[in-house]
Short mmCIF file of the C-alpha atoms (twelve columns), coordinates in Angstrom:
data_MODEL
# 
_entry.id   MODEL 
# 
loop_
_atom_site.group_PDB 
_atom_site.id 
_atom_site.type_symbol 
_atom_site.label_atom_id 
_atom_site.label_alt_id 
_atom_site.label_comp_id 
_atom_site.label_asym_id 
_atom_site.label_seq_id 
_atom_site.Cartn_x 
_atom_site.Cartn_y 
_atom_site.Cartn_z 
_atom_site.pdbx_PDB_model_num 
ATOM 1   C CA . UNK A 1   204.807 38.010 79.627 1 
ATOM 2   C CA . UNK A 2   201.690 40.160 79.564 1 
ATOM 3   C CA . UNK A 3   198.393 38.637 78.487 1 
ATOM 4   C CA . UNK A 4   195.452 40.162 76.646 1 
ATOM 5   C CA . UNK A 5   193.308 38.676 79.391 1 
ATOM 6   C CA . UNK A 6   195.223 40.031 82.365 1 
ATOM 7   C CA . UNK A 7   193.099 41.380 85.186 1 
ATOM 8   C CA . UNK A 8   194.397 44.932 85.297 1 
ATOM 9   C CA . UNK A 9   193.379 48.585 85.699 1 
ATOM 10  C CA . UNK A 10  193.019 51.757 83.698 1 
ATOM 11  C CA . UNK A 11  193.900 54.303 86.330 1 
ATOM 12  C CA . UNK A 12  191.854 53.163 89.313 1 
ATOM 13  C CA . UNK A 13  189.249 51.411 87.160 1 
ATOM 14  C CA . UNK A 14  189.421 47.580 87.378 1 
ATOM 15  C CA . UNK A 15  189.468 45.803 84.004 1 
ATOM 16  C CA . UNK A 16  188.906 42.091 83.459 1 
ATOM 17  C CA . UNK A 17  190.862 42.141 80.185 1 
ATOM 18  C CA . UNK A 18  192.557 44.574 77.791 1 
ATOM 19  C CA . UNK A 19  189.742 44.869 75.234 1 
ATOM 20  C CA . UNK A 20  187.540 47.939 74.810 1 
ATOM 21  C CA . UNK A 21  184.557 48.364 72.539 1 
ATOM 22  C CA . UNK A 22  185.468 51.698 70.970 1 
ATOM 23  C CA . UNK A 23  182.725 54.223 70.250 1 
ATOM 24  C CA . UNK A 24  180.191 53.640 67.486 1 
ATOM 25  C CA . UNK A 25  177.462 56.258 67.167 1 
ATOM 26  C CA . UNK A 26  173.936 55.356 68.246 1 
ATOM 27  C CA . UNK A 27  171.256 56.886 66.047 1 
ATOM 28  C CA . UNK A 28  168.337 58.586 67.758 1 
ATOM 29  C CA . UNK A 29  166.350 61.620 66.690 1 
ATOM 30  C CA . UNK A 30  165.386 62.814 70.152 1 
ATOM 31  C CA . UNK A 31  168.674 62.236 71.999 1 
ATOM 32  C CA . UNK A 32  167.248 59.609 74.346 1 
ATOM 33  C CA . UNK A 33  168.508 56.080 74.964 1 
ATOM 34  C CA . UNK A 34  166.030 53.466 73.751 1 
ATOM 35  C CA . UNK A 35  165.498 49.767 74.384 1 
ATOM 36  C CA . UNK A 36  167.233 48.726 71.159 1 
ATOM 37  C CA . UNK A 37  170.426 50.501 72.272 1 
ATOM 38  C CA . UNK A 38  170.269 48.837 75.677 1 
ATOM 39  C CA . UNK A 39  169.828 45.427 74.033 1 
ATOM 40  C CA . UNK A 40  172.832 46.065 71.765 1 
ATOM 41  C CA . UNK A 41  175.099 47.137 74.625 1 
ATOM 42  C CA . UNK A 42  173.905 44.223 76.740 1 
ATOM 43  C CA . UNK A 43  174.804 41.740 73.994 1 
ATOM 44  C CA . UNK A 44  178.320 43.191 73.718 1 
ATOM 45  C CA . UNK A 45  178.768 43.260 77.499 1 
ATOM 46  C CA . UNK A 46  177.704 39.629 77.681 1 
ATOM 47  C CA . UNK A 47  180.321 38.713 75.101 1 
ATOM 48  C CA . UNK A 48  183.276 39.255 77.408 1 
ATOM 49  C CA . UNK A 49  184.618 42.750 76.621 1 
ATOM 50  C CA . UNK A 50  186.384 44.641 79.422 1 
ATOM 51  C CA . UNK A 51  184.871 48.080 78.824 1 
ATOM 52  C CA . UNK A 52  182.487 49.803 76.440 1 
ATOM 53  C CA . UNK A 53  182.776 53.407 75.265 1 
ATOM 54  C CA . UNK A 54  179.389 54.737 74.201 1 
ATOM 55  C CA . UNK A 55  178.737 56.433 70.906 1 
ATOM 56  C CA . UNK A 56  179.387 60.159 70.933 1 
ATOM 57  C CA . UNK A 57  177.056 61.876 73.354 1 
ATOM 58  C CA . UNK A 58  176.044 65.496 72.889 1 
ATOM 59  C CA . UNK A 59  176.842 67.972 75.645 1 
ATOM 60  C CA . UNK A 60  174.923 70.950 74.193 1 
ATOM 61  C CA . UNK A 61  171.214 71.052 73.437 1 
ATOM 62  C CA . UNK A 62  171.884 73.393 70.515 1 
ATOM 63  C CA . UNK A 63  173.317 70.385 68.666 1 
ATOM 64  C CA . UNK A 64  170.330 68.075 69.065 1 
ATOM 65  C CA . UNK A 65  169.719 68.456 65.358 1 
ATOM 66  C CA . UNK A 66  172.469 65.839 65.027 1 
ATOM 67  C CA . UNK A 67  170.824 62.393 65.485 1 
ATOM 68  C CA . UNK A 68  172.875 60.905 68.317 1 
ATOM 69  C CA . UNK A 69  172.469 60.375 72.052 1 
ATOM 70  C CA . UNK A 70  172.539 63.420 74.335 1 
ATOM 71  C CA . UNK A 71  173.395 64.190 77.956 1 
ATOM 72  C CA . UNK A 72  172.846 67.920 77.775 1 
ATOM 73  C CA . UNK A 73  170.140 68.137 80.443 1 
ATOM 74  C CA . UNK A 74  168.959 66.205 83.479 1 
ATOM 75  C CA . UNK A 75  166.045 64.763 81.481 1 
ATOM 76  C CA . UNK A 76  168.460 62.386 79.761 1 
ATOM 77  C CA . UNK A 77  169.936 60.950 82.972 1 
ATOM 78  C CA . UNK A 78  167.338 58.191 83.640 1 
ATOM 79  C CA . UNK A 79  167.932 56.556 80.256 1 
ATOM 80  C CA . UNK A 80  171.686 56.598 80.744 1 
ATOM 81  C CA . UNK A 81  171.249 55.154 84.245 1 
ATOM 82  C CA . UNK A 82  169.233 52.286 82.804 1 
ATOM 83  C CA . UNK A 83  171.975 51.612 80.239 1 
ATOM 84  C CA . UNK A 84  174.708 51.671 82.886 1 
ATOM 85  C CA . UNK A 85  172.784 49.262 85.110 1 
ATOM 86  C CA . UNK A 86  172.307 46.838 82.206 1 
ATOM 87  C CA . UNK A 87  176.004 46.829 81.278 1 
ATOM 88  C CA . UNK A 88  177.202 46.551 84.882 1 
ATOM 89  C CA . UNK A 89  175.331 43.280 85.339 1 
ATOM 90  C CA . UNK A 90  178.123 41.715 83.275 1 
ATOM 91  C CA . UNK A 91  180.986 43.300 85.250 1 
ATOM 92  C CA . UNK A 92  181.817 45.516 82.261 1 
ATOM 93  C CA . UNK A 93  182.926 49.143 82.616 1 
ATOM 94  C CA . UNK A 94  180.925 51.798 80.775 1 
ATOM 95  C CA . UNK A 95  182.455 55.080 79.612 1 
ATOM 96  C CA . UNK A 96  180.364 57.948 78.221 1 
ATOM 97  C CA . UNK A 97  182.009 59.579 75.222 1 
ATOM 98  C CA . UNK A 98  181.275 63.308 75.388 1 
ATOM 99  C CA . UNK A 99  181.314 65.306 72.170 1 
ATOM 100 C CA . UNK A 100 180.623 68.685 70.662 1 
ATOM 101 C CA . UNK A 101 180.095 68.103 66.951 1 
ATOM 102 C CA . UNK A 102 180.639 71.611 65.607 1 
ATOM 103 C CA . UNK A 103 180.509 71.956 61.828 1 
ATOM 104 C CA . UNK A 104 179.848 68.230 61.411 1 
ATOM 105 C CA . UNK A 105 176.379 69.064 62.723 1 
ATOM 106 C CA . UNK A 106 175.454 70.823 59.521 1 
ATOM 107 C CA . UNK A 107 174.773 68.142 56.945 1 
ATOM 108 C CA . UNK A 108 172.191 67.744 54.213 1 
ATOM 109 C CA . UNK A 109 169.144 69.951 54.605 1 
ATOM 110 C CA . UNK A 110 170.645 71.487 57.744 1 
ATOM 111 C CA . UNK A 111 173.546 73.104 55.871 1 
ATOM 112 C CA . UNK A 112 172.046 76.551 56.385 1 
ATOM 113 C CA . UNK A 113 173.117 76.450 60.032 1 
ATOM 114 C CA . UNK A 114 176.408 78.189 60.781 1 
ATOM 115 C CA . UNK A 115 178.189 76.063 63.391 1 
ATOM 116 C CA . UNK A 116 180.659 77.160 66.045 1 
ATOM 117 C CA . UNK A 117 184.310 76.467 65.238 1 
ATOM 118 C CA . UNK A 118 187.790 77.666 66.188 1 
ATOM 119 C CA . UNK A 119 187.839 79.838 63.047 1 
ATOM 120 C CA . UNK A 120 185.488 80.699 60.207 1 
ATOM 121 C CA . UNK A 121 186.658 77.859 57.964 1 
ATOM 122 C CA . UNK A 122 184.145 75.708 56.032 1 
ATOM 123 C CA . UNK A 123 184.098 72.059 56.982 1 
ATOM 124 C CA . UNK A 124 186.085 69.890 54.567 1 
ATOM 125 C CA . UNK A 125 183.674 66.966 54.828 1 
ATOM 126 C CA . UNK A 126 180.282 68.702 54.861 1 
ATOM 127 C CA . UNK A 127 181.160 71.971 53.151 1 
ATOM 128 C CA . UNK A 128 179.202 73.656 55.931 1 
ATOM 129 C CA . UNK A 129 180.015 77.228 56.992 1 
ATOM 130 C CA . UNK A 130 181.375 77.917 60.451 1 
ATOM 131 C CA . UNK A 131 181.753 80.924 62.722 1 
ATOM 132 C CA . UNK A 132 184.765 81.659 64.896 1 
ATOM 133 C CA . UNK A 133 183.876 81.220 68.544 1 
ATOM 134 C CA . UNK A 134 184.002 84.180 70.874 1 
ATOM 135 C CA . UNK A 135 185.891 83.757 74.136 1 
ATOM 136 C CA . UNK A 136 182.645 83.611 76.076 1 
ATOM 137 C CA . UNK A 137 181.395 80.814 73.836 1 
ATOM 138 C CA . UNK A 138 184.597 78.851 74.407 1 
ATOM 139 C CA . UNK A 139 184.053 79.040 78.156 1 
ATOM 140 C CA . UNK A 140 180.397 78.077 77.742 1 
ATOM 141 C CA . UNK A 141 181.258 74.962 75.712 1 
ATOM 142 C CA . UNK A 142 183.796 73.961 78.352 1 
ATOM 143 C CA . UNK A 143 181.060 74.250 80.972 1 
ATOM 144 C CA . UNK A 144 178.722 72.149 78.822 1 
ATOM 145 C CA . UNK A 145 181.294 69.343 78.837 1 
ATOM 146 C CA . UNK A 146 181.759 69.643 82.594 1 
ATOM 147 C CA . UNK A 147 178.003 69.584 83.263 1 
ATOM 148 C CA . UNK A 148 177.553 66.524 81.047 1 
ATOM 149 C CA . UNK A 149 180.383 64.721 82.854 1 
ATOM 150 C CA . UNK A 150 178.688 65.393 86.197 1 
ATOM 151 C CA . UNK A 151 175.459 63.939 84.791 1 
ATOM 152 C CA . UNK A 152 177.372 60.891 83.549 1 
ATOM 153 C CA . UNK A 153 178.617 60.270 87.060 1 
ATOM 154 C CA . UNK A 154 175.103 60.700 88.436 1 
ATOM 155 C CA . UNK A 155 173.826 58.179 85.871 1 
ATOM 156 C CA . UNK A 156 176.307 55.546 87.057 1 
ATOM 157 C CA . UNK A 157 178.943 55.624 84.337 1 
ATOM 158 C CA . UNK A 158 182.445 54.484 85.276 1 
ATOM 159 C CA . UNK A 159 184.032 57.488 83.569 1 
ATOM 160 C CA . UNK A 160 183.882 59.732 80.524 1 
ATOM 161 C CA . UNK A 161 185.896 60.028 77.350 1 
ATOM 162 C CA . UNK A 162 186.556 63.485 75.931 1 
ATOM 163 C CA . UNK A 163 186.192 63.203 72.144 1 
ATOM 164 C CA . UNK A 164 189.059 65.219 70.631 1 
ATOM 165 C CA . UNK A 165 189.304 63.299 67.351 1 
ATOM 166 C CA . UNK A 166 187.720 62.825 63.917 1 
ATOM 167 C CA . UNK A 167 187.322 66.496 63.069 1 
ATOM 168 C CA . UNK A 168 184.829 67.342 65.796 1 
ATOM 169 C CA . UNK A 169 185.067 70.701 67.579 1 
ATOM 170 C CA . UNK A 170 187.844 69.890 70.075 1 
ATOM 171 C CA . UNK A 171 189.840 68.151 67.355 1 
ATOM 172 C CA . UNK A 172 189.548 71.253 65.186 1 
ATOM 173 C CA . UNK A 173 191.195 73.370 67.868 1 
ATOM 174 C CA . UNK A 174 194.307 71.178 67.496 1 
ATOM 175 C CA . UNK A 175 194.279 71.292 63.688 1 
ATOM 176 C CA . UNK A 176 196.025 74.224 61.961 1 
ATOM 177 C CA . UNK A 177 193.696 73.994 58.959 1 
ATOM 178 C CA . UNK A 178 190.686 74.759 61.124 1 
ATOM 179 C CA . UNK A 179 192.322 76.799 63.873 1 
ATOM 180 C CA . UNK A 180 193.571 80.119 62.509 1 
ATOM 181 C CA . UNK A 181 192.929 82.146 65.630 1 
ATOM 182 C CA . UNK A 182 195.223 84.972 66.661 1 
ATOM 183 C CA . UNK A 183 194.492 84.808 70.393 1 
ATOM 184 C CA . UNK A 184 195.575 82.454 73.202 1 
ATOM 185 C CA . UNK A 185 193.682 79.541 71.609 1 
ATOM 186 C CA . UNK A 186 195.452 79.696 68.243 1 
ATOM 187 C CA . UNK A 187 198.896 79.637 66.696 1 
ATOM 188 C CA . UNK A 188 201.505 77.299 68.241 1 
ATOM 189 C CA . UNK A 189 200.471 73.947 69.667 1 
ATOM 190 C CA . UNK A 190 200.869 75.350 73.184 1 
ATOM 191 C CA . UNK A 191 197.875 77.583 72.385 1 
ATOM 192 C CA . UNK A 192 195.926 75.193 70.160 1 
ATOM 193 C CA . UNK A 193 195.915 72.595 72.946 1 
ATOM 194 C CA . UNK A 194 194.567 75.071 75.504 1 
ATOM 195 C CA . UNK A 195 190.908 74.318 74.717 1 
ATOM 196 C CA . UNK A 196 191.357 70.610 75.453 1 
ATOM 197 C CA . UNK A 197 193.337 71.075 78.645 1 
ATOM 198 C CA . UNK A 198 190.912 73.661 80.020 1 
ATOM 199 C CA . UNK A 199 187.939 71.448 79.143 1 
ATOM 200 C CA . UNK A 200 189.620 68.478 80.811 1 
ATOM 201 C CA . UNK A 201 190.256 70.591 83.932 1 
ATOM 202 C CA . UNK A 202 186.638 71.747 84.042 1 
ATOM 203 C CA . UNK A 203 185.449 68.131 83.835 1 
ATOM 204 C CA . UNK A 204 187.709 67.135 86.717 1 
ATOM 205 C CA . UNK A 205 186.343 69.965 88.839 1 
ATOM 206 C CA . UNK A 206 182.671 69.225 88.061 1 
ATOM 207 C CA . UNK A 207 182.643 65.409 88.134 1 
ATOM 208 C CA . UNK A 208 185.239 64.837 90.851 1 
ATOM 209 C CA . UNK A 209 188.950 64.143 90.761 1 
ATOM 210 C CA . UNK A 210 188.306 60.467 91.454 1 
ATOM 211 C CA . UNK A 211 186.063 60.095 88.381 1 
ATOM 212 C CA . UNK A 212 188.009 58.596 85.441 1 
ATOM 213 C CA . UNK A 213 188.553 60.805 82.384 1 
ATOM 214 C CA . UNK A 214 189.828 59.334 79.112 1 
ATOM 215 C CA . UNK A 215 190.725 61.369 76.024 1 
ATOM 216 C CA . UNK A 216 190.427 60.286 72.390 1 
ATOM 217 C CA . UNK A 217 192.988 62.001 70.138 1 
ATOM 218 C CA . UNK A 218 193.798 62.078 66.453 1 
ATOM 219 C CA . UNK A 219 197.409 61.314 65.628 1 
ATOM 220 C CA . UNK A 220 196.641 62.027 61.958 1 
ATOM 221 C CA . UNK A 221 193.811 64.156 60.538 1 
ATOM 222 C CA . UNK A 222 194.274 62.908 56.992 1 
ATOM 223 C CA . UNK A 223 194.085 66.447 55.594 1 
ATOM 224 C CA . UNK A 224 196.603 69.001 54.424 1 
ATOM 225 C CA . UNK A 225 197.818 71.187 57.294 1 
ATOM 226 C CA . UNK A 226 196.410 68.755 59.846 1 
ATOM 227 C CA . UNK A 227 197.853 67.797 63.196 1 
ATOM 228 C CA . UNK A 228 201.447 66.548 63.096 1 
ATOM 229 C CA . UNK A 229 202.732 63.565 65.040 1 
ATOM 230 C CA . UNK A 230 204.957 65.934 66.989 1 
ATOM 231 C CA . UNK A 231 201.927 67.985 68.048 1 
ATOM 232 C CA . UNK A 232 200.000 64.821 68.882 1 
ATOM 233 C CA . UNK A 233 202.792 63.630 71.174 1 
ATOM 234 C CA . UNK A 234 202.990 67.070 72.771 1 
ATOM 235 C CA . UNK A 235 199.289 66.926 73.679 1 
ATOM 236 C CA . UNK A 236 199.696 63.371 75.004 1 
ATOM 237 C CA . UNK A 237 202.422 64.683 77.289 1 
ATOM 238 C CA . UNK A 238 200.210 67.499 78.550 1 
ATOM 239 C CA . UNK A 239 197.371 65.098 79.308 1 
ATOM 240 C CA . UNK A 240 199.671 62.615 81.011 1 
ATOM 241 C CA . UNK A 241 201.031 65.291 83.312 1 
ATOM 242 C CA . UNK A 242 197.507 66.582 83.956 1 
ATOM 243 C CA . UNK A 243 196.464 63.138 85.198 1 
ATOM 244 C CA . UNK A 244 194.317 61.762 82.372 1 
ATOM 245 C CA . UNK A 245 193.353 58.148 83.035 1 
ATOM 246 C CA . UNK A 246 193.809 56.947 79.435 1 
ATOM 247 C CA . UNK A 247 194.525 58.194 75.919 1 
ATOM 248 C CA . UNK A 248 192.808 56.464 73.024 1 
ATOM 249 C CA . UNK A 249 194.817 56.911 69.828 1 
ATOM 250 C CA . UNK A 250 192.805 57.260 66.642 1 
ATOM 251 C CA . UNK A 251 192.860 59.261 63.432 1 
ATOM 252 C CA . UNK A 252 191.555 59.375 59.893 1 
ATOM 253 C CA . UNK A 253 190.960 55.650 59.436 1 
ATOM 254 C CA . UNK A 254 189.360 55.639 55.969 1 
ATOM 255 C CA . UNK A 255 192.622 55.227 53.971 1 
ATOM 256 C CA . UNK A 256 193.612 52.281 56.167 1 
ATOM 257 C CA . UNK A 257 190.540 50.034 56.152 1 
ATOM 258 C CA . UNK A 258 192.127 47.420 53.877 1 
ATOM 259 C CA . UNK A 259 195.360 47.213 55.850 1 
ATOM 260 C CA . UNK A 260 196.139 43.920 57.536 1 
ATOM 261 C CA . UNK A 261 197.250 45.388 60.857 1 
ATOM 262 C CA . UNK A 262 196.575 48.231 63.298 1 
ATOM 263 C CA . UNK A 263 196.275 51.633 61.628 1 
ATOM 264 C CA . UNK A 264 198.025 53.869 64.154 1 
ATOM 265 C CA . UNK A 265 200.542 51.546 65.781 1 
ATOM 266 C CA . UNK A 266 203.677 53.692 65.427 1 
ATOM 267 C CA . UNK A 267 202.315 56.942 66.948 1 
ATOM 268 C CA . UNK A 268 200.469 55.007 69.651 1 
ATOM 269 C CA . UNK A 269 203.652 53.141 70.567 1 
ATOM 270 C CA . UNK A 270 205.540 56.449 70.749 1 
ATOM 271 C CA . UNK A 271 202.864 57.976 72.986 1 
ATOM 272 C CA . UNK A 272 202.918 54.940 75.261 1 
ATOM 273 C CA . UNK A 273 206.722 54.985 75.484 1 
ATOM 274 C CA . UNK A 274 206.884 58.691 76.317 1 
ATOM 275 C CA . UNK A 275 204.123 58.901 78.940 1 
ATOM 276 C CA . UNK A 276 202.815 57.137 82.015 1 
ATOM 277 C CA . UNK A 277 199.146 57.323 80.990 1 
ATOM 278 C CA . UNK A 278 197.649 54.015 79.708 1 
ATOM 279 C CA . UNK A 279 197.417 53.998 75.912 1 
ATOM 280 C CA . UNK A 280 194.529 52.465 73.955 1 
ATOM 281 C CA . UNK A 281 195.281 51.531 70.337 1 
ATOM 282 C CA . UNK A 282 192.133 51.678 68.185 1 
ATOM 283 C CA . UNK A 283 191.698 50.799 64.522 1 
ATOM 284 C CA . UNK A 284 192.575 47.607 62.631 1 
ATOM 285 C CA . UNK A 285 192.860 45.315 65.652 1 
ATOM 286 C CA . UNK A 286 191.741 42.043 64.120 1 
ATOM 287 C CA . UNK A 287 194.277 39.369 65.065 1 
ATOM 288 C CA . UNK A 288 194.851 38.028 68.547 1 
ATOM 289 C CA . UNK A 289 198.447 37.076 67.730 1 
ATOM 290 C CA . UNK A 290 199.255 40.600 66.524 1 
ATOM 291 C CA . UNK A 291 197.740 42.255 69.583 1 
ATOM 292 C CA . UNK A 292 199.628 39.851 71.848 1 
ATOM 293 C CA . UNK A 293 202.897 40.810 70.187 1 
ATOM 294 C CA . UNK A 294 202.148 44.548 70.377 1 
ATOM 295 C CA . UNK A 295 201.279 44.176 74.060 1 
ATOM 296 C CA . UNK A 296 204.623 42.532 74.794 1 
ATOM 297 C CA . UNK A 297 206.890 44.511 72.458 1 
ATOM 298 C CA . UNK A 298 205.541 48.032 73.123 1 
ATOM 299 C CA . UNK A 299 204.095 49.843 76.137 1 
ATOM 300 C CA . UNK A 300 200.595 49.877 74.610 1 
ATOM 301 C CA . UNK A 301 198.293 48.291 77.191 1 
ATOM 302 C CA . UNK A 302 194.779 48.229 75.738 1 
ATOM 303 C CA . UNK A 303 193.053 47.632 72.400 1 
ATOM 304 C CA . UNK A 304 189.966 49.354 71.026 1 
ATOM 305 C CA . UNK A 305 187.720 47.551 68.562 1 
ATOM 306 C CA . UNK A 306 184.589 49.127 67.120 1 
ATOM 307 C CA . UNK A 307 182.589 47.874 64.152 1 
ATOM 308 C CA . UNK A 308 183.504 44.212 64.497 1 
ATOM 309 C CA . UNK A 309 181.114 43.997 67.451 1 
ATOM 310 C CA . UNK A 310 178.168 44.840 65.188 1 
ATOM 311 C CA . UNK A 311 178.443 41.470 63.468 1 
ATOM 312 C CA . UNK A 312 179.903 39.535 66.402 1 
ATOM 313 C CA . UNK A 313 178.894 40.803 69.864 1 
ATOM 314 C CA . UNK A 314 180.689 37.867 71.521 1 
ATOM 315 C CA . UNK A 315 183.960 38.674 69.739 1 
ATOM 316 C CA . UNK A 316 186.019 38.732 72.935 1 
ATOM 317 C CA . UNK A 317 184.861 35.277 73.981 1 
ATOM 318 C CA . UNK A 318 186.187 34.011 70.638 1 
ATOM 319 C CA . UNK A 319 189.446 35.911 71.176 1 
ATOM 320 C CA . UNK A 320 189.805 34.201 74.553 1 
ATOM 321 C CA . UNK A 321 189.532 30.769 72.946 1 
ATOM 322 C CA . UNK A 322 192.038 31.743 70.246 1 
ATOM 323 C CA . UNK A 323 194.417 33.086 72.878 1 
ATOM 324 C CA . UNK A 324 194.231 29.836 74.824 1 
ATOM 325 C CA . UNK A 325 194.842 27.788 71.683 1 
ATOM 326 C CA . UNK A 326 197.785 29.911 70.612 1 
ATOM 327 C CA . UNK A 327 199.318 29.855 74.083 1 
ATOM 328 C CA . UNK A 328 199.060 26.075 74.083 1 
ATOM 329 C CA . UNK A 329 201.070 26.105 70.851 1 
ATOM 330 C CA . UNK A 330 204.121 27.587 72.601 1 
ATOM 331 C CA . UNK A 331 206.641 28.807 70.031 1 
ATOM 332 C CA . UNK A 332 204.014 28.691 67.305 1 
ATOM 333 C CA . UNK A 333 202.261 31.590 69.095 1 
ATOM 334 C CA . UNK A 334 205.051 33.990 68.168 1 
ATOM 335 C CA . UNK A 335 205.439 32.613 64.670 1 
ATOM 336 C CA . UNK A 336 201.760 33.262 63.987 1 
ATOM 337 C CA . UNK A 337 202.033 36.954 64.907 1 
ATOM 338 C CA . UNK A 338 202.170 39.638 62.270 1 
ATOM 339 C CA . UNK A 339 201.337 43.332 62.586 1 
# 
């Protein structure tokens, strides 16, 4: 029987348990890591988690208007190195989540900016206008991701996560509502997935084939004409065959926040069953007994938890105690499970 506290691996990356602090954005108006962020990550690392994925990190200086951390030039590397050193003192893995925001950049007083997008379709959330990317701009964005991944390695990160979820630019390429292109990057899923696969390949080339690359994917956009589960599973298959080290399954979580169990269990279980790449289930993971059952009744191997760490940085230490108590209860362990 598998345990939530198995010593295991994601790809070649050693993990002391199966818990991952999923990304939560860090607010900063200059893109630099500050001491408060380091203190927050240190508290979570000291609480027993296996790995931490940073908040989304900008790969393009043109997007610095969005108030999150950046890794779009060498000037940001020292701060990231300091963060990595702090987290590594606790034997915790640190993954930099790389993101291009796209039309989510243009909010509030910044709505006059026309963001890059797969097609000239206003953003559903912000109402912001967008401009269809030229082929040269697509290649440039791919290079921005690759350059940022190389900086992440230089800074001492254990890997990067390519953010292809939550309506950001790479997610929009997969989504028919946003991607109405008539060239090789639009139309059928074979074309709509091209941007992600090419970006992934560029990252591998720039950061090294031994440097772990995770990918965060939406299984559900929560909008009309969004990604289908069939398309999601197709992309998972592509990434598995390309050698991705992990796929984190996410989606539009807002309709699910009052659910008792994991939000995206069924599509994550399907992805895990169909592919060899380790699958991370994120969203709604609150009960140790439920995660234990999922671990042993599906091929899902890891569990992402995000906002719960804000109020309880030592969450995983508590989970360990609960796991020990439940295991001591024998048959009662299974009876207590419900997902």
